[in-house]
DRENGUVEX-85775 format. One record per atom (N, C-alpha, C): residue number from 1; chain; atom name; z, y, x. Coordinates in nm, 4 decimals, decimal comma, padded with zeros to 6 digits. Example, Ala and Ser with C-alpha at 12.3 -4.5 7.8 and 13.67 -1.06 7.14 Angstrom:
2
1|A|N|00,7800|-00,5690|01,3190 .
1|A|CA|00,7800|-00,4500|01,2300 .
1|A|C|00,7800|-00,3300|01,3200 .
2|A|N|00,7080|-00,2250|01,2850 .
2|A|CA|00,7140|-00,1060|01,3670 .
2|A|C|00,7870|00,0030|01,2900 .
% end
This chain:
83
1|A|N|00,0000|-00,1194|00,0838 .
1|A|CA|00,0000|00,0000|00,0000 .
1|A|C|00,0000|00,1244|00,0873 .
2|A|N|-00,1007|00,2014|00,0786 .
2|A|CA|-00,1108|00,3245|00,1558 .
2|A|C|-00,0197|00,4333|00,1015 .
3|A|N|00,0096|00,4296|-00,0251 .
3|A|CA|00,0874|00,5356|-00,0895 .
3|A|C|00,2342|00,4982|-00,1079 .
4|A|N|00,2800|00,3983|-00,0391 .
4|A|CA|00,4180|00,3504|-00,0573 .
4|A|C|00,5216|00,4612|-00,0335 .
5|A|N|00,5043|00,5388|00,0718 .
5|A|CA|00,5994|00,6467|00,1019 .
5|A|C|00,5987|00,7506|-00,0098 .
6|A|N|00,4825|00,7862|-00,0581 .
6|A|CA|00,4721|00,8852|-00,1661 .
6|A|C|00,5346|00,8328|-00,2943 .
7|A|N|00,5103|00,7051|-00,3237 .
7|A|CA|00,5693|00,6442|-00,4434 .
7|A|C|00,7215|00,6446|-00,4329 .
8|A|N|00,7749|00,6143|-00,3163 .
8|A|CA|00,9203|00,6136|-00,2969 .
8|A|C|00,9802|00,7530|-00,3154 .
9|A|N|00,9116|00,8549|-00,2668 .
9|A|CA|00,9597|00,9926|-00,2828 .
9|A|C|00,9649|01,0292|-00,4300 .
10|A|N|00,8596|00,9999|-00,5014 .
10|A|CA|00,8547|01,0317|-00,6449 .
10|A|C|00,9606|00,9526|-00,7206 .
11|A|N|00,9765|00,8261|-00,6859 .
11|A|CA|01,0767|00,7414|-00,7521 .
11|A|C|01,2178|00,7977|-00,7301 .
12|A|N|01,2493|00,8369|-00,6052 .
12|A|CA|01,3816|00,8955|-00,5766 .
12|A|C|01,4021|01,0241|-00,6556 .
13|A|N|01,2965|01,1058|-00,6649 .
13|A|CA|01,3056|01,2312|-00,7404 .
13|A|C|01,3411|01,2032|-00,8865 .
14|A|N|01,2702|01,1105|-00,9484 .
14|A|CA|01,2958|01,0813|-01,0895 .
14|A|C|01,4325|01,0175|-01,1105 .
15|A|N|01,4752|00,9348|-01,0180 .
15|A|CA|01,6107|00,8775|-01,0284 .
15|A|C|01,7160|00,9887|-01,0210 .
16|A|N|01,6989|01,0838|-00,9300 .
16|A|CA|01,7929|01,1950|-00,9162 .
16|A|C|01,7921|01,2826|-01,0406 .
17|A|N|01,6745|01,3132|-01,0927 .
17|A|CA|01,6658|01,3957|-01,2148 .
17|A|C|01,7354|01,3250|-01,3307 .
18|A|N|01,7133|01,1948|-01,3436 .
18|A|CA|01,7769|01,1177|-01,4502 .
18|A|C|01,9285|01,1215|-01,4350 .
19|A|N|01,9759|01,1069|-01,3126 .
19|A|CA|02,1200|01,1116|-01,2864 .
19|A|C|02,1766|01,2475|-01,3235 .
20|A|N|02,1077|01,3547|-01,2852 .
20|A|CA|02,1559|01,4897|-01,3142 .
20|A|C|02,1579|01,5184|-01,4634 .
21|A|N|02,0577|01,4708|-01,5340 .
21|A|CA|02,0499|01,4968|-01,6784 .
21|A|C|02,1590|01,4234|-01,7556 .
22|A|N|02,2094|01,3146|-01,7008 .
22|A|CA|02,3110|01,2353|-01,7693 .
22|A|C|02,4534|01,2641|-01,7226 .
23|A|N|02,4696|01,3627|-01,6351 .
23|A|CA|02,6036|01,3995|-01,5898 .
23|A|C|02,6801|01,4710|-01,7005 .
24|A|N|02,8088|01,4511|-01,7011 .
24|A|CA|02,8952|01,5252|-01,7924 .
24|A|C|02,9031|01,6689|-01,7402 .
25|A|N|02,8843|01,7680|-01,8269 .
25|A|CA|02,8914|01,9071|-01,7793 .
25|A|C|03,0267|01,9375|-01,7157 .
26|A|N|03,0237|02,0207|-01,6142 .
26|A|CA|03,1473|02,0582|-01,5448 .
26|A|C|03,2343|02,1434|-01,6359 .
27|A|N|03,3635|02,1221|-01,6271 .
27|A|CA|03,4597|02,2026|-01,7021 .
27|A|C|03,4722|02,3366|-01,6301 .
28|A|N|03,4337|02,4444|-01,6965 .
28|A|CA|03,4315|02,5757|-01,6323 .
28|A|C|03,5694|02,6188|-01,5838 .
29|A|N|03,6748|02,5796|-01,6534 .
29|A|CA|03,8101|02,6157|-01,6097 .
29|A|C|03,8460|02,5469|-01,4779 .
30|A|N|03,8053|02,4221|-01,4644 .
30|A|CA|03,8345|02,3480|-01,3413 .
30|A|C|03,7542|02,4052|-01,2250 .
31|A|N|03,6272|02,4356|-01,2490 .
31|A|CA|03,5437|02,4937|-01,1439 .
31|A|C|03,6019|02,6271|-01,1000 .
32|A|N|03,6424|02,7101|-01,1948 .
32|A|CA|03,7015|02,8406|-01,1635 .
32|A|C|03,8283|02,8225|-01,0797 .
33|A|N|03,9134|02,7292|-01,1209 .
33|A|CA|04,0382|02,7037|-01,0480 .
33|A|C|04,0103|02,6560|-00,9051 .
34|A|N|03,9122|02,5691|-00,8887 .
34|A|CA|03,8786|02,5189|-00,7552 .
34|A|C|03,8273|02,6305|-00,6651 .
35|A|N|03,7437|02,7193|-00,7186 .
35|A|CA|03,6953|02,8312|-00,6390 .
35|A|C|03,8095|02,9228|-00,5991 .
36|A|N|03,9001|02,9525|-00,6921 .
36|A|CA|04,0132|03,0391|-00,6593 .
36|A|C|04,1014|02,9756|-00,5523 .
37|A|N|04,1228|02,8448|-00,5620 .
37|A|CA|04,2012|02,7759|-00,4606 .
37|A|C|04,1318|02,7835|-00,3243 .
38|A|N|04,0006|02,7680|-00,3247 .
38|A|CA|03,9263|02,7736|-00,1988 .
38|A|C|03,9374|02,9123|-00,1350 .
39|A|N|03,9260|03,0174|-00,2155 .
39|A|CA|03,9393|03,1529|-00,1614 .
39|A|C|04,0805|03,1751|-00,1074 .
40|A|N|04,1798|03,1249|-00,1778 .
40|A|CA|04,3185|03,1395|-00,1344 .
40|A|C|04,3405|03,0688|00,0003 .
41|A|N|04,2855|02,9493|00,0140 .
41|A|CA|04,2985|02,8750|00,1395 .
41|A|C|04,2310|02,9511|00,2532 .
42|A|N|04,1167|03,0118|00,2259 .
42|A|CA|04,0494|03,0911|00,3289 .
42|A|C|04,1386|03,2071|00,3739 .
43|A|N|04,1991|03,2774|00,2786 .
43|A|CA|04,2918|03,3858|00,3129 .
43|A|C|04,4028|03,3340|00,4035 .
44|A|N|04,4615|03,2217|00,3645 .
44|A|CA|04,5728|03,1662|00,4414 .
44|A|C|04,5299|03,1269|00,5829 .
45|A|N|04,4114|03,0697|00,5968 .
45|A|CA|04,3630|03,0308|00,7293 .
45|A|C|04,3445|03,1526|00,8189 .
46|A|N|04,2894|03,2592|00,7643 .
46|A|CA|04,2691|03,3814|00,8426 .
46|A|C|04,4045|03,4399|00,8828 .
47|A|N|04,4977|03,4458|00,7873 .
47|A|CA|04,6302|03,5003|00,8168 .
47|A|C|04,7017|03,4175|00,9233 .
48|A|N|04,6928|03,2851|00,9135 .
48|A|CA|04,7588|03,1980|01,0107 .
48|A|C|04,6978|03,2152|01,1499 .
49|A|N|04,5659|03,2243|01,1565 .
49|A|CA|04,4993|03,2426|01,2862 .
49|A|C|04,5383|03,3763|01,3479 .
50|A|N|04,5503|03,4794|01,2653 .
50|A|CA|04,5905|03,6105|01,3160 .
50|A|C|04,7344|03,6081|01,3659 .
51|A|N|04,8241|03,5476|01,2876 .
51|A|CA|04,9650|03,5407|01,3268 .
51|A|C|04,9850|03,4629|01,4562 .
52|A|N|04,9032|03,3607|01,4796 .
52|A|CA|04,9135|03,2803|01,6017 .
52|A|C|04,8442|03,3468|01,7196 .
53|A|N|04,7795|03,4601|01,6944 .
53|A|CA|04,7103|03,5300|01,8020 .
53|A|C|04,5759|03,4683|01,8379 .
54|A|N|04,5230|03,3844|01,7506 .
54|A|CA|04,3957|03,3190|01,7771 .
54|A|C|04,2764|03,4109|01,7514 .
55|A|N|04,2963|03,5100|01,6652 .
55|A|CA|04,1901|03,6072|01,6376 .
55|A|C|04,2505|03,7474|01,6360 .
56|A|N|04,1726|03,8471|01,6776 .
56|A|CA|04,2235|03,9850|01,6759 .
56|A|C|04,2237|04,0419|01,5337 .
57|A|N|04,2956|04,1512|01,5163 .
57|A|CA|04,3073|04,2152|01,3847 .
57|A|C|04,1714|04,2559|01,3291 .
58|A|N|04,0833|04,3053|01,4158 .
58|A|CA|03,9512|04,3490|01,3661 .
58|A|C|03,8730|04,2318|01,3069 .
59|A|N|03,8804|04,1164|01,3711 .
59|A|CA|03,8109|03,9989|01,3174 .
59|A|C|03,8776|03,9527|01,1880 .
60|A|N|04,0097|03,9539|01,1847 .
60|A|CA|04,0817|03,9151|01,0629 .
60|A|C|04,0412|04,0047|00,9460 .
61|A|N|04,0301|04,1352|00,9715 .
61|A|CA|03,9888|04,2276|00,8665 .
61|A|C|03,8468|04,1986|00,8197 .
62|A|N|03,7575|04,1724|00,9143 .
62|A|CA|03,6188|04,1411|00,8766 .
62|A|C|03,6119|04,0137|00,7926 .
63|A|N|03,6869|03,9138|00,8330 .
63|A|CA|03,6873|03,7883|00,7584 .
63|A|C|03,7451|03,8073|00,6184 .
64|A|N|03,8529|03,8863|00,6090 .
64|A|CA|03,9128|03,9136|00,4782 .
64|A|C|03,8123|03,9857|00,3879 .
65|A|N|03,7378|04,0794|00,4447 .
65|A|CA|03,6364|04,1508|00,3663 .
65|A|C|03,5279|04,0556|00,3173 .
66|A|N|03,4878|03,9618|00,4019 .
66|A|CA|03,3866|03,8636|00,3619 .
66|A|C|03,4394|03,7753|00,2483 .
67|A|N|03,5654|03,7366|00,2577 .
67|A|CA|03,6245|03,6540|00,1521 .
67|A|C|03,6272|03,7315|00,0208 .
68|A|N|03,6681|03,8574|00,0259 .
68|A|CA|03,6712|03,9410|-00,0943 .
68|A|C|03,5301|03,9545|-00,1522 .
69|A|N|03,4326|03,9781|-00,0658 .
69|A|CA|03,2938|03,9915|-00,1096 .
69|A|C|03,2462|03,8633|-00,1783 .
70|A|N|03,2750|03,7482|-00,1169 .
70|A|CA|03,2348|03,6199|-00,1748 .
70|A|C|03,3053|03,5941|-00,3080 .
71|A|N|03,4340|03,6258|-00,3120 .
71|A|CA|03,5098|03,6043|-00,4357 .
71|A|C|03,4573|03,6933|-00,5477 .
72|A|N|03,4281|03,8178|-00,5169 .
72|A|CA|03,3732|03,9093|-00,6157 .
72|A|C|03,2381|03,8586|-00,6652 .
73|A|N|03,1547|03,8144|-00,5719 .
73|A|CA|03,0248|03,7597|-00,6101 .
73|A|C|03,0390|03,6395|-00,7008 .
74|A|N|03,1349|03,5539|-00,6703 .
74|A|CA|03,1570|03,4366|-00,7557 .
74|A|C|03,2006|03,4793|-00,8955 .
75|A|N|03,2975|03,5685|-00,9030 .
75|A|CA|03,3495|03,6107|-01,0336 .
75|A|C|03,2394|03,6756|-01,1179 .
76|A|N|03,1538|03,7542|-01,0539 .
76|A|CA|03,0467|03,8214|-01,1269 .
76|A|C|02,9351|03,7259|-01,1685 .
77|A|N|02,9227|03,6129|-01,0998 .
77|A|CA|02,8119|03,5201|-01,1270 .
77|A|C|02,8605|03,3790|-01,1562 .
78|A|N|02,9733|03,3657|-01,2227 .
78|A|CA|03,0337|03,2361|-01,2470 .
78|A|C|02,9374|03,1368|-01,3116 .
79|A|N|02,8614|03,1801|-01,4073 .
79|A|CA|02,7748|03,0881|-01,4804 .
79|A|C|02,6700|03,0221|-01,3910 .
80|A|N|02,6292|03,0896|-01,2857 .
80|A|CA|02,5306|03,0324|-01,1941 .
80|A|C|02,5867|02,9099|-01,1237 .
81|A|N|02,7174|02,9023|-01,1071 .
81|A|CA|02,7792|02,7896|-01,0378 .
81|A|C|02,7999|02,6696|-01,1293 .
82|A|N|02,7832|02,6902|-01,2593 .
82|A|CA|02,8027|02,5822|-01,3544 .
82|A|C|02,6705|02,5211|-01,3976 .
83|A|N|02,5609|02,5818|-01,3601 .
83|A|CA|02,4285|02,5315|-01,4027 .
83|A|C|02,3822|02,4200|-01,3122 .
% end
């Protein structure tokens, strides 16, 4: 079969689409809680690294700003993460 590789690619695609279509929709409250926990952990990691002297204050501030930016983006676009 000359087209075996192409057939396998198409077959995997359709199997994945079928799997995705039959998934139970994500609970938006759980997804929101997980994102908030992840942002909180990021804050804690930056604070711990700063307290241990592993990163300077300027880097800690930049990282905190990035976390705030990401968190704001998530809150403003929550529905995109559930699709």
